[in-house]
C-alpha positions in Angstrom: 12.2 11.7 -6.2 9.1 10.5 -4.3 7.6 7.1 -4.6 4.1 6.2 -3.4 3.1 2.5 -3.6 -0.1 0.5 -3.2 -0.5 -1.3 0.2 -3.2 -3.6 1.4 -4.9 -2.7 4.7 -4.9 -5.8 7.0 -6.3 -4.3 10.2 -7.0 -1.0 11.9 -4.9 -0.3 15.0 -5.0 2.4 17.6 -4.8 6.2 17.1 -5.9 6.3 13.5 -3.3 3.8 12.3 -3.4 0.6 10.3 -1.3 -2.5 9.7 -0.7 -2.8 6.0 0.9 -5.4 3.8 3.3 -4.4 1.0 4.4 -7.5 -0.9 4.7 -9.5 2.2 6.2 -6.8 4.4 3.9 -5.7 7.2 4.1 -2.1 8.5 2.0 0.1 10.7 1.1 3.4 9.0 -0.9 6.5 9.7 -4.4 7.1 8.3 -4.5 10.7 9.4 -4.8 12.0 5.8 -7.6 9.7 4.7 -11.1 8.8 5.8 -13.3 5.7 5.7 -10.5 3.1 5.4 -11.5 -0.5 6.4 -9.6 -3.8 6.4 -9.5 -5.1 2.8 -9.0 -1.7 1.2 -5.9 -0.7 -0.8 -4.3 2.6 -0.2 -1.5 4.7 -1.7 1.4 4.8 0.8 4.1 7.4 1.0 6.5 8.0 3.9 4.3 6.1 6.4 1.1 7.9 5.5 -1.9 6.7 3.5 -2.6 9.4 0.9 -5.8 8.0 -0.7 -7.9 4.9 -1.1 -7.1 3.0 -4.3 -9.4 0.9 -6.5 -8.5 -2.8 -6.0 -8.1 -3.5 -9.7 -5.7 -0.6 -10.1 -3.8 -1.7 -7.0 -3.4 -5.2 -8.4 -2.3 -3.9 -11.8 0.3 -1.7 -10.3 1.6 -4.4 -8.0 1.8 -6.8 -11.0 3.8 -4.2 -13.0 6.2 -3.7 -10.0 6.7 -7.5 -9.8 7.4 -7.7 -13.6 10.0 -4.9 -13.4 11.6 -6.6 -10.4 11.9 -9.9 -12.3 13.4 -8.1 -15.3 16.0 -6.4 -13.1 17.1 -9.7 -11.6 17.7 -11.3 -15.0 21.4 -11.7 -15.9 
């Protein structure tokens, strides 16, 4: 099973990489598969690679659903 998740691009780094934020976790990822990414964009992240740029409203909705699922799973 594969899982791709939304990530917020905080800054561009060297060699076509970026620093992203995934629910408070910061990670450097590759932008080799996408073009025209700038800080403030959301991307779909899978296995350390950005797969595509994501609409901010869609990203926020998806992240909210993940948070809701996580809170349900923590309930006794």
